[in-house]
VEXKOL-464904 format. One record per atom (N, C-alpha, C, CB): residue number from 1; residue in three letters; chain; x negated, y, z. Coordinates in Angstrom, 1 decimal, decimal comma. Atoms other than C-alpha are relative to their C-alpha. Glycine has a CB too. Layout:
BEGIN
+-----+-----+-------+--------+--------+--------+
:   n : res : chain :     xx :     yy :     zz :
+-----+-----+-------+--------+--------+--------+
: NUM : ALA :     A :      X :      Y :      Z :
...
+-----+-----+-------+--------+--------+--------+
END
This chain:
BEGIN
+-----+-----+-------+--------+--------+--------+
:   n : res : chain :     xx :     yy :     zz :
+-----+-----+-------+--------+--------+--------+
:   1 : MET :     A :    0,6 :   -0,9 :   -1,0 :
:   1 : MET :     A :  -42,7 :   39,8 :  121,0 :
:   1 : MET :     A :    1,1 :    0,7 :    0,7 :
:   1 : MET :     A :   -1,0 :    1,0 :   -0,7 :
:   2 : ILE :     A :   -1,0 :   -0,7 :   -0,8 :
:   2 : ILE :     A :  -40,8 :   41,4 :  123,8 :
:   2 : ILE :     A :   -0,7 :    1,2 :    0,6 :
:   2 : ILE :     A :    0,5 :   -1,0 :    1,2 :
:   3 : ARG :     A :    0,5 :   -1,3 :   -0,6 :
:   3 : ARG :     A :  -41,3 :   45,0 :  124,9 :
:   3 : ARG :     A :    1,0 :    0,4 :    1,0 :
:   3 : ARG :     A :   -0,2 :    1,1 :   -1,1 :
:   4 : CYS :     A :   -0,9 :   -0,6 :   -1,0 :
:   4 : CYS :     A :  -39,9 :   46,5 :  128,0 :
:   4 : CYS :     A :   -0,8 :    0,9 :    0,9 :
:   4 : CYS :     A :    0,7 :   -1,1 :    0,8 :
:   5 : ALA :     A :    0,6 :   -1,0 :   -0,9 :
:   5 : ALA :     A :  -40,6 :   49,2 :  130,6 :
:   5 : ALA :     A :   -0,6 :   -0,7 :    1,2 :
:   5 : ALA :     A :    1,0 :    1,0 :    0,4 :
:   6 : PRO :     A :    0,6 :    0,6 :   -1,2 :
:   6 : PRO :     A :  -42,9 :   48,5 :  133,6 :
:   6 : PRO :     A :    1,0 :   -0,3 :    1,1 :
:   6 : PRO :     A :   -1,1 :    0,9 :    0,5 :
:   7 : ALA :     A :   -1,0 :    0,3 :   -1,1 :
:   7 : ALA :     A :  -39,9 :   48,7 :  135,9 :
:   7 : ALA :     A :    0,7 :   -1,3 :   -0,2 :
:   7 : ALA :     A :    1,1 :    1,1 :    0,0 :
:   8 : VAL :     A :   -0,6 :    1,3 :    0,3 :
:   8 : VAL :     A :  -38,4 :   45,7 :  134,1 :
:   8 : VAL :     A :   -0,9 :   -1,1 :    0,4 :
:   8 : VAL :     A :    0,4 :   -0,1 :   -1,5 :
:   9 : VAL :     A :    1,0 :    1,0 :   -0,4 :
:   9 : VAL :     A :  -41,6 :   43,8 :  134,7 :
:   9 : VAL :     A :    0,1 :   -0,3 :    1,5 :
:   9 : VAL :     A :   -1,4 :    0,4 :   -0,4 :
:  10 : LEU :     A :   -0,1 :    0,1 :   -1,4 :
:  10 : LEU :     A :  -41,2 :   44,4 :  138,4 :
:  10 : LEU :     A :    1,2 :   -0,9 :    0,3 :
:  10 : LEU :     A :    0,1 :    1,3 :    0,7 :
:  11 : LEU :     A :   -1,2 :    0,8 :   -0,3 :
:  11 : LEU :     A :  -37,7 :   42,9 :  138,3 :
:  11 : LEU :     A :   -0,3 :   -1,5 :   -0,3 :
:  11 : LEU :     A :    1,2 :    0,5 :   -0,8 :
:  12 : LEU :     A :    0,2 :    1,3 :    0,4 :
:  12 : LEU :     A :  -39,0 :   39,8 :  136,5 :
:  12 : LEU :     A :   -1,0 :   -0,7 :    1,0 :
:  12 : LEU :     A :   -0,6 :   -0,1 :   -1,4 :
:  13 : LEU :     A :    1,1 :    0,6 :   -0,8 :
:  13 : LEU :     A :  -42,0 :   39,2 :  138,8 :
:  13 : LEU :     A :    0,1 :    0,0 :    1,5 :
:  13 : LEU :     A :   -1,3 :    0,7 :   -0,4 :
:  14 : ALA :     A :   -0,1 :   -0,2 :   -1,5 :
:  14 : ALA :     A :  -40,9 :   40,2 :  142,3 :
:  14 : ALA :     A :    1,4 :    0,1 :    0,5 :
:  14 : ALA :     A :   -0,8 :    1,3 :    0,4 :
:  15 : SER :     A :   -1,2 :   -0,2 :   -0,6 :
:  15 : SER :     A :  -38,2 :   40,1 :  144,7 :
:  15 : SER :     A :    0,1 :    1,5 :    0,4 :
:  15 : SER :     A :    0,2 :   -0,9 :    1,3 :
:  16 : ALA :     A :   -0,1 :   -1,4 :   -0,4 :
:  16 : ALA :     A :  -36,8 :   43,4 :  146,0 :
:  16 : ALA :     A :   -0,9 :    0,4 :    1,1 :
:  16 : ALA :     A :    1,5 :    0,3 :    0,4 :
:  17 : SER :     A :    0,9 :   -0,3 :   -1,1 :
:  17 : SER :     A :  -38,9 :   43,2 :  149,1 :
:  17 : SER :     A :   -1,5 :    0,3 :   -0,5 :
:  17 : SER :     A :    0,0 :   -1,1 :    1,0 :
:  18 : ASP :     A :    1,3 :   -0,2 :    0,5 :
:  18 : ASP :     A :  -42,1 :   43,0 :  147,0 :
:  18 : ASP :     A :   -0,2 :    1,1 :   -1,0 :
:  18 : ASP :     A :   -0,4 :   -1,3 :   -0,7 :
:  19 : ALA :     A :    0,0 :   -1,0 :    1,0 :
:  19 : ALA :     A :  -41,2 :   45,7 :  144,5 :
:  19 : ALA :     A :   -0,9 :    1,2 :    0,4 :
:  19 : ALA :     A :    1,3 :    0,4 :   -0,4 :
:  20 : ALA :     A :    0,8 :   -1,2 :   -0,4 :
:  20 : ALA :     A :  -42,7 :   48,6 :  146,5 :
:  20 : ALA :     A :   -1,5 :   -0,2 :   -0,1 :
:  20 : ALA :     A :    0,4 :    0,4 :    1,4 :
:  21 : GLU :     A :    1,5 :    0,3 :    0,1 :
:  21 : GLU :     A :  -46,1 :   46,9 :  146,8 :
:  21 : GLU :     A :   -0,5 :   -0,1 :   -1,4 :
:  21 : GLU :     A :   -0,2 :   -1,3 :    0,7 :
:  22 : LEU :     A :    0,4 :    0,1 :    1,4 :
:  22 : LEU :     A :  -46,2 :   46,1 :  143,1 :
:  22 : LEU :     A :    0,0 :    1,3 :   -0,8 :
:  22 : LEU :     A :    0,9 :   -1,0 :   -0,7 :
:  23 : VAL :     A :    0,0 :   -1,3 :    0,7 :
:  23 : VAL :     A :  -45,4 :   49,7 :  142,0 :
:  23 : VAL :     A :   -1,4 :    0,6 :    0,0 :
:  23 : VAL :     A :    1,0 :    0,9 :    0,7 :
:  24 : GLY :     A :    1,3 :   -0,5 :   -0,1 :
:  24 : GLY :     A :  -48,8 :   50,8 :  143,2 :
:  24 : GLY :     A :   -1,0 :   -0,8 :   -0,9 :
:  24 : GLY :     A :   -0,6 :    0,0 :    1,4 :
:  25 : GLN :     A :    0,9 :    0,8 :    0,9 :
:  25 : GLN :     A :  -50,6 :   47,9 :  141,4 :
:  25 : GLN :     A :    0,3 :    0,2 :   -1,4 :
:  25 : GLN :     A :    0,2 :   -1,5 :    0,4 :
:  26 : THR :     A :   -0,4 :   -0,3 :    1,4 :
:  26 : THR :     A :  -48,6 :   48,5 :  138,2 :
:  26 : THR :     A :   -0,5 :    1,3 :   -0,5 :
:  26 : THR :     A :    1,5 :   -0,1 :   -0,1 :
:  27 : ALA :     A :    0,5 :   -1,3 :    0,4 :
:  27 : ALA :     A :  -49,6 :   52,1 :  138,2 :
:  27 : ALA :     A :   -1,5 :    0,0 :   -0,4 :
:  27 : ALA :     A :    0,2 :    1,0 :    1,1 :
:  28 : LEU :     A :    1,4 :    0,1 :    0,3 :
:  28 : LEU :     A :  -53,3 :   51,1 :  138,2 :
:  28 : LEU :     A :   -0,2 :   -0,7 :   -1,3 :
:  28 : LEU :     A :   -0,7 :   -0,8 :    1,1 :
:  29 : ARG :     A :    0,2 :    0,7 :    1,2 :
:  29 : ARG :     A :  -52,8 :   48,8 :  135,3 :
:  29 : ARG :     A :    0,7 :    0,7 :   -1,2 :
:  29 : ARG :     A :    0,6 :   -1,4 :    0,1 :
:  30 : ARG :     A :   -0,9 :   -0,7 :    1,1 :
:  30 : ARG :     A :  -50,1 :   50,7 :  133,2 :
:  30 : ARG :     A :    0,3 :   -1,0 :   -1,1 :
:  30 : ARG :     A :   -0,7 :    1,2 :   -0,5 :
:  31 : PRO :     A :   -0,3 :    1,0 :    1,1 :
:  31 : PRO :     A :  -48,6 :   47,7 :  131,3 :
:  31 : PRO :     A :    0,8 :    0,7 :   -1,1 :
:  31 : PRO :     A :    0,9 :   -1,1 :    0,6 :
:  32 : VAL :     A :   -0,6 :   -0,7 :    1,2 :
:  32 : VAL :     A :  -47,6 :   48,8 :  127,8 :
:  32 : VAL :     A :    0,6 :   -1,0 :   -1,0 :
:  32 : VAL :     A :   -1,1 :    0,7 :   -0,7 :
:  33 : ALA :     A :   -0,6 :    1,0 :    0,9 :
:  33 : ALA :     A :  -46,7 :   45,5 :  126,1 :
:  33 : ALA :     A :    0,1 :   -1,4 :    0,7 :
:  33 : ALA :     A :   -0,8 :   -0,1 :   -1,3 :
:  34 : LEU :     A :   -0,2 :    1,4 :   -0,6 :
:  34 : LEU :     A :  -45,4 :   42,0 :  127,0 :
:  34 : LEU :     A :    0,2 :   -1,0 :   -1,1 :
:  34 : LEU :     A :    1,2 :    0,0 :    0,9 :
:  35 : ALA :     A :   -0,3 :    1,1 :    0,9 :
:  35 : ALA :     A :  -45,3 :   38,7 :  125,2 :
:  35 : ALA :     A :    0,2 :   -1,3 :    0,8 :
:  35 : ALA :     A :   -1,1 :   -0,1 :   -1,1 :
:  36 : LEU :     A :   -0,2 :    1,3 :   -0,6 :
:  36 : LEU :     A :  -44,0 :   35,3 :  126,2 :
:  36 : LEU :     A :   -0,5 :   -1,1 :   -1,0 :
:  36 : LEU :     A :    1,6 :   -0,3 :    0,2 :
:  37 : ASP :     A :    0,4 :    1,1 :    0,8 :
:  37 : ASP :     A :  -45,5 :   32,0 :  125,0 :
:  37 : ASP :     A :    1,2 :   -0,8 :   -0,5 :
:  37 : ASP :     A :   -1,0 :   -0,9 :    0,7 :
:  38 : GLY :     A :   -1,1 :    0,7 :    0,7 :
:  38 : GLY :     A :  -43,4 :   29,5 :  123,0 :
:  38 : GLY :     A :    1,0 :   -0,7 :    1,0 :
:  38 : GLY :     A :   -0,6 :   -1,0 :   -0,8 :
:  39 : ASP :     A :   -0,9 :    0,7 :   -1,0 :
:  39 : ASP :     A :  -42,0 :   27,6 :  126,1 :
:  39 : ASP :     A :    0,4 :    0,9 :    1,1 :
:  39 : ASP :     A :   -0,7 :   -1,2 :    0,5 :
:  40 : ARG :     A :   -0,3 :   -1,0 :   -1,0 :
:  40 : ARG :     A :  -41,7 :   30,8 :  128,1 :
:  40 : ARG :     A :   -0,5 :   -0,2 :    1,4 :
:  40 : ARG :     A :    1,5 :    0,2 :    0,1 :
:  41 : SER :     A :    0,6 :    0,3 :   -1,3 :
:  41 : SER :     A :  -43,9 :   29,5 :  130,9 :
:  41 : SER :     A :   -1,1 :    1,1 :    0,3 :
:  41 : SER :     A :   -0,6 :   -1,4 :    0,0 :
:  42 : ARG :     A :    1,0 :   -1,0 :   -0,2 :
:  42 : ARG :     A :  -46,5 :   32,3 :  130,5 :
:  42 : ARG :     A :    0,4 :    1,4 :   -0,6 :
:  42 : ARG :     A :   -1,4 :   -0,4 :   -0,6 :
:  43 : LEU :     A :   -0,2 :   -1,4 :    0,4 :
:  43 : LEU :     A :  -46,1 :   36,1 :  130,3 :
:  43 : LEU :     A :   -1,3 :    0,7 :   -0,1 :
:  43 : LEU :     A :    1,0 :    0,7 :    0,9 :
:  44 : TYR :     A :    1,2 :   -0,7 :    0,2 :
:  44 : TYR :     A :  -48,9 :   38,1 :  128,8 :
:  44 : TYR :     A :    0,3 :    1,5 :    0,0 :
:  44 : TYR :     A :   -0,7 :   -0,4 :   -1,3 :
:  45 : THR :     A :   -0,2 :   -1,4 :   -0,2 :
:  45 : THR :     A :  -49,2 :   41,8 :  129,7 :
:  45 : THR :     A :   -1,2 :    0,8 :   -0,4 :
:  45 : THR :     A :    0,5 :    0,4 :    1,4 :
:  46 : ALA :     A :    1,1 :   -0,8 :    0,3 :
:  46 : ALA :     A :  -51,4 :   44,3 :  128,0 :
:  46 : ALA :     A :    0,0 :    1,2 :    0,9 :
:  46 : ALA :     A :    0,1 :    0,5 :   -1,6 :
:  47 : ASN :     A :    0,0 :   -1,0 :   -1,0 :
:  47 : ASN :     A :  -52,5 :   46,8 :  130,6 :
:  47 : ASN :     A :   -1,0 :    1,1 :   -0,5 :
:  47 : ASN :     A :   -0,5 :   -0,5 :    1,3 :
:  48 : ARG :     A :    0,7 :   -1,1 :    0,7 :
:  48 : ARG :     A :  -53,6 :   50,2 :  129,1 :
:  48 : ARG :     A :   -1,1 :    0,6 :    1,0 :
:  48 : ARG :     A :    0,9 :    1,0 :   -0,4 :
:  49 : SER :     A :    1,0 :   -0,7 :   -0,8 :
:  49 : SER :     A :  -55,3 :   51,9 :  132,1 :
:  49 : SER :     A :   -1,1 :   -0,9 :    0,5 :
:  49 : SER :     A :    0,8 :    0,5 :    1,2 :
:  50 : SER :     A :    1,1 :    0,9 :   -0,5 :
:  50 : SER :     A :  -57,2 :   48,9 :  133,4 :
:  50 : SER :     A :   -0,8 :   -0,7 :   -1,1 :
:  50 : SER :     A :    0,6 :   -1,0 :    1,0 :
:  51 : GLY :     A :    0,6 :    0,6 :    1,1 :
:  51 : GLY :     A :  -58,0 :   47,6 :  130,0 :
:  51 : GLY :     A :   -0,1 :   -1,5 :    0,1 :
:  51 : GLY :     A :   -1,4 :    0,5 :   -0,2 :
:  52 : THR :     A :    0,0 :    1,4 :   -0,3 :
:  52 : THR :     A :  -57,0 :   44,1 :  131,0 :
:  52 : THR :     A :    1,3 :   -0,7 :   -0,6 :
:  52 : THR :     A :    0,0 :   -0,3 :    1,5 :
:  53 : LEU :     A :   -1,1 :    0,8 :    0,4 :
:  53 : LEU :     A :  -54,7 :   41,3 :  129,9 :
:  53 : LEU :     A :    0,4 :   -0,8 :    1,2 :
:  53 : LEU :     A :   -0,3 :   -0,9 :   -1,3 :
:  54 : SER :     A :   -0,5 :    0,8 :   -1,1 :
:  54 : SER :     A :  -52,6 :   39,8 :  132,7 :
:  54 : SER :     A :    0,7 :   -1,2 :   -0,5 :
:  54 : SER :     A :    0,9 :    0,8 :    1,0 :
:  55 : ILE :     A :   -0,7 :    1,2 :    0,4 :
:  55 : ILE :     A :  -51,5 :   36,2 :  132,4 :
:  55 : ILE :     A :    0,8 :   -0,5 :    1,2 :
:  55 : ILE :     A :   -1,0 :   -1,1 :   -0,5 :
:  56 : LEU :     A :   -0,9 :    0,4 :   -1,1 :
:  56 : LEU :     A :  -48,5 :   35,3 :  134,6 :
:  56 : LEU :     A :    0,7 :   -1,2 :   -0,2 :
:  56 : LEU :     A :    1,0 :    1,2 :    0,3 :
:  57 : ASP :     A :   -0,9 :    1,2 :    0,0 :
:  57 : ASP :     A :  -46,7 :   32,1 :  135,4 :
:  57 : ASP :     A :    1,4 :    0,4 :    0,3 :
:  57 : ASP :     A :   -0,5 :   -1,1 :    1,0 :
:  58 : THR :     A :   -1,4 :   -0,5 :   -0,2 :
:  58 : THR :     A :  -43,0 :   32,8 :  134,9 :
:  58 : THR :     A :    0,8 :   -0,9 :    0,9 :
:  58 : THR :     A :    0,6 :    0,0 :   -1,4 :
:  59 : THR :     A :   -0,7 :    0,9 :   -0,9 :
:  59 : THR :     A :  -42,0 :   29,7 :  136,9 :
:  59 : THR :     A :   -0,2 :    0,4 :    1,5 :
:  59 : THR :     A :   -0,4 :   -1,4 :   -0,3 :
:  60 : THR :     A :    0,4 :   -0,3 :   -1,4 :
:  60 : THR :     A :  -43,9 :   30,6 :  140,1 :
:  60 : THR :     A :   -0,1 :    1,5 :    0,2 :
:  60 : THR :     A :   -1,3 :   -0,7 :    0,3 :
:  61 : ARG :     A :    0,0 :   -1,4 :   -0,1 :
:  61 : ARG :     A :  -43,9 :   34,3 :  139,4 :
:  61 : ARG :     A :   -1,3 :    0,5 :    0,6 :
:  61 : ARG :     A :    1,1 :    0,6 :    0,8 :
:  62 : THR :     A :    1,3 :   -0,3 :   -0,5 :
:  62 : THR :     A :  -47,6 :   34,5 :  140,1 :
:  62 : THR :     A :   -1,0 :    0,4 :   -1,1 :
:  62 : THR :     A :   -0,6 :   -1,1 :    0,8 :
:  63 : LEU :     A :    1,0 :   -0,4 :    0,9 :
:  63 : LEU :     A :  -50,6 :   36,2 :  138,4 :
:  63 : LEU :     A :   -1,0 :   -1,1 :    0,0 :
:  63 : LEU :     A :   -0,7 :    1,3 :    0,5 :
:  64 : LEU :     A :    0,9 :    1,1 :    0,2 :
:  64 : LEU :     A :  -52,8 :   33,4 :  137,0 :
:  64 : LEU :     A :   -1,4 :    0,5 :   -0,2 :
:  64 : LEU :     A :    0,4 :   -0,9 :   -1,1 :
:  65 : ARG :     A :    1,3 :   -0,5 :    0,4 :
:  65 : ARG :     A :  -55,6 :   35,5 :  135,6 :
:  65 : ARG :     A :    0,1 :    1,4 :   -0,6 :
:  65 : ARG :     A :   -0,7 :   -0,9 :   -1,0 :
:  66 : GLU :     A :    0,1 :   -1,3 :    0,6 :
:  66 : GLU :     A :  -56,6 :   39,0 :  134,6 :
:  66 : GLU :     A :   -1,3 :    0,1 :   -0,8 :
:  66 : GLU :     A :    0,2 :    1,2 :    1,1 :
:  67 : VAL :     A :    1,2 :    0,1 :    0,9 :
:  67 : VAL :     A :  -59,0 :   39,2 :  131,6 :
:  67 : VAL :     A :   -0,3 :    1,4 :   -0,4 :
:  67 : VAL :     A :    0,3 :   -0,9 :   -1,2 :
:  68 : PRO :     A :    0,4 :   -1,3 :    0,5 :
:  68 : PRO :     A :  -61,0 :   42,4 :  130,9 :
:  68 : PRO :     A :   -0,1 :   -0,1 :   -1,6 :
:  68 : PRO :     A :   -1,3 :    0,4 :    0,6 :
:  69 : ILE :     A :    0,0 :    0,0 :    1,5 :
:  69 : ILE :     A :  -60,4 :   43,3 :  127,2 :
:  69 : ILE :     A :   -0,7 :    1,3 :   -0,5 :
:  69 : ILE :     A :    1,4 :   -0,2 :   -0,5 :
:  70 : GLY :     A :    0,5 :   -1,3 :    0,5 :
:  70 : GLY :     A :  -61,1 :   47,0 :  126,7 :
:  70 : GLY :     A :    1,0 :    1,0 :    0,2 :
:  70 : GLY :     A :   -0,5 :   -0,1 :   -1,4 :
:  71 : LYS :     A :   -1,0 :   -1,1 :   -0,3 :
:  71 : LYS :     A :  -59,5 :   50,4 :  127,3 :
:  71 : LYS :     A :    0,9 :    0,2 :   -1,2 :
:  71 : LYS :     A :   -0,8 :    1,3 :    0,3 :
:  72 : ALA :     A :   -1,0 :   -0,5 :    1,0 :
:  72 : ALA :     A :  -56,5 :   51,8 :  125,5 :
:  72 : ALA :     A :    0,8 :   -1,1 :   -0,7 :
:  72 : ALA :     A :   -0,6 :    0,9 :   -1,0 :
:  73 : LEU :     A :   -0,8 :    1,1 :    0,6 :
:  73 : LEU :     A :  -54,6 :   48,5 :  124,8 :
:  73 : LEU :     A :    1,3 :    0,6 :   -0,3 :
:  73 : LEU :     A :    0,1 :   -1,2 :    1,0 :
:  74 : SER :     A :   -1,3 :   -0,5 :    0,4 :
:  74 : SER :     A :  -51,4 :   49,1 :  123,0 :
:  74 : SER :     A :    1,0 :   -1,1 :   -0,3 :
:  74 : SER :     A :   -0,1 :    0,9 :   -1,1 :
:  75 : ASP :     A :   -0,9 :    1,1 :    0,4 :
:  75 : ASP :     A :  -49,9 :   45,7 :  122,1 :
:  75 : ASP :     A :   -0,6 :   -1,4 :    0,4 :
:  75 : ASP :     A :    0,3 :    0,1 :   -1,5 :
:  76 : VAL :     A :    0,4 :    1,3 :   -0,3 :
:  76 : VAL :     A :  -50,0 :   42,0 :  122,7 :
:  76 : VAL :     A :    0,9 :   -1,0 :   -0,8 :
:  76 : VAL :     A :    0,0 :   -0,4 :    1,5 :
:  77 : ALA :     A :   -0,8 :    1,0 :    0,7 :
:  77 : ALA :     A :  -48,8 :   39,0 :  120,7 :
:  77 : ALA :     A :   -0,5 :   -1,4 :    0,3 :
:  77 : ALA :     A :    0,0 :    0,3 :   -1,6 :
:  78 : VAL :     A :    0,4 :    1,4 :   -0,1 :
:  78 : VAL :     A :  -48,8 :   35,2 :  121,1 :
:  78 : VAL :     A :    0,1 :   -0,7 :   -1,3 :
:  78 : VAL :     A :    0,9 :   -0,7 :    1,1 :
:  79 : ILE :     A :    0,0 :    0,6 :    1,3 :
:  79 : ILE :     A :  -49,8 :   33,3 :  118,0 :
:  79 : ILE :     A :    0,0 :   -1,5 :    0,3 :
:  79 : ILE :     A :   -1,2 :    0,4 :   -0,9 :
:  80 : PRO :     A :    0,0 :    1,4 :   -0,2 :
:  80 : PRO :     A :  -48,8 :   29,6 :  118,1 :
:  80 : PRO :     A :   -1,2 :   -0,7 :   -0,6 :
:  80 : PRO :     A :    1,3 :   -0,6 :   -0,5 :
:  81 : ALA :     A :    1,1 :    0,8 :    0,5 :
:  81 : ALA :     A :  -51,6 :   27,1 :  117,7 :
:  81 : ALA :     A :    0,4 :   -0,9 :   -1,2 :
:  81 : ALA :     A :   -0,7 :   -0,8 :    1,1 :
+-----+-----+-------+--------+--------+--------+
END
C-alpha cells in the first residue's frame, strides 16, 4: 500500500497546467489513501468527503471510474486474486 498527500496525487495525475483545475476537484473528494495494483496500471484512491473510490489508469492518467462506497473512508488496499 502506498500513502501520500493529495498534492502528490496531483503531480502523478496531471501536468502543471491542469493542476489548478484538479485542486478544486480534489477538495471535493478529499483523497485519504492510495493503492496501486500489481502491475501498477491502476491507482485506487479512497475519497473521504465524497465517499467514493476513484479508479485511475496510470498509463493514460485518466479517471476510469468513481464508485460510491460510503462516507468516512480511511484506507484502501489491493488484494491479488
